C-alpha positions in Angstrom: -9.4 -5.5 12.1 -6.6 -7.2 12.0 -6.6 -10.5 11.8 -2.8 -13.4 12.2 -3.3 -17.1 11.2 -0.8 -19.2 11.9 -0.3 -21.4 8.0 2.2 -24.0 7.5 5.3 -21.5 7.5 4.1 -18.8 7.5 2.8 -15.9 9.7 -1.1 -14.3 7.9 -2.0 -10.9 8.6 -4.9 -9.4 7.3 -5.5 -5.8 8.0 -8.4 -4.4 7.1 -9.8 -0.7 6.6 -12.2 0.0 8.6 -11.2 4.3 8.2 -13.6 7.0 6.3 -15.3 6.7 3.0 -12.5 5.9 0.8 -11.5 2.4 2.3 -8.7 1.0 1.3 -8.7 -2.7 0.6 -7.4 -5.5 3.0 -3.5 -6.3 2.6 -2.1 -9.3 4.0 1.2 -10.3 5.2 3.2 -13.3 5.3 5.7 -13.8 7.4 8.3 -16.7 6.3 11.7 -17.3 8.9 13.7 -15.9 5.5 11.1 -13.2 4.4 8.1 -11.1 4.8 5.3 -10.4 1.7 2.8 -7.1 1.7 0.2 -8.3 -0.8 -3.0 -6.4 -2.0 -5.4 -6.2 -4.9 -5.9 -3.1 -7.0 -9.4 -2.7 -7.9 -7.8 -0.8 -11.1 -5.9 -3.8 -12.7 -7.7 -7.4 -10.3 -4.4 -8.2 -10.4 -3.2 -8.6 -6.8 0.2 -6.3 -6.6 2.7 -7.7 -4.2 6.2 -6.4 -2.1 8.6 -8.5 -0.2 11.2 -7.8 2.2 14.2 -8.7 3.8 14.3 -9.5 7.7 16.3 -6.3 7.8 14.0 -4.1 5.0 10.9 -4.4 7.5 12.7 -3.8 10.7 14.3 -0.4 9.0 10.6 0.4 8.0 9.3 0.2 11.7 12.4 2.1 12.7 11.5 4.8 9.9 8.1 5.3 11.4 8.9 7.0 14.2 12.2 9.0 12.8 12.5 12.8 11.5 13.6 13.2 8.1 17.0 12.0 7.0 19.1 9.3 6.2 19.9 6.5 8.7 22.1 3.6 8.7 20.5 1.0 11.2 23.7 -1.2 13.8 22.4 -4.5 15.2 22.3 -4.6 18.2 24.9 -6.3 19.7 25.3 -9.6 21.7 
C-alpha cells in the first residue's frame, strides 16, 4: 500500500509492506526542494533510521534499478 500526502514544504510518501510472511516496517519518503529523506523504524533498536539523498543521488538510484552490473556516470539532459 502507498499513501501520498502533501505537507507544508514536503511531499510525504509512505510504503507499507503487504508482502509475504517476513513483513518489513513502513518506509517513509519525504521529498523536499533540495533533498529526499528515507526513514524506517529499526525494531531491534526501536530507533528510526534516516538516509538523505540529493536529487542527483535519487535520480541515479532510480536509473540503477534498471541497469545491468557495472559502473556508470549519468549525464544531465541538455536544454
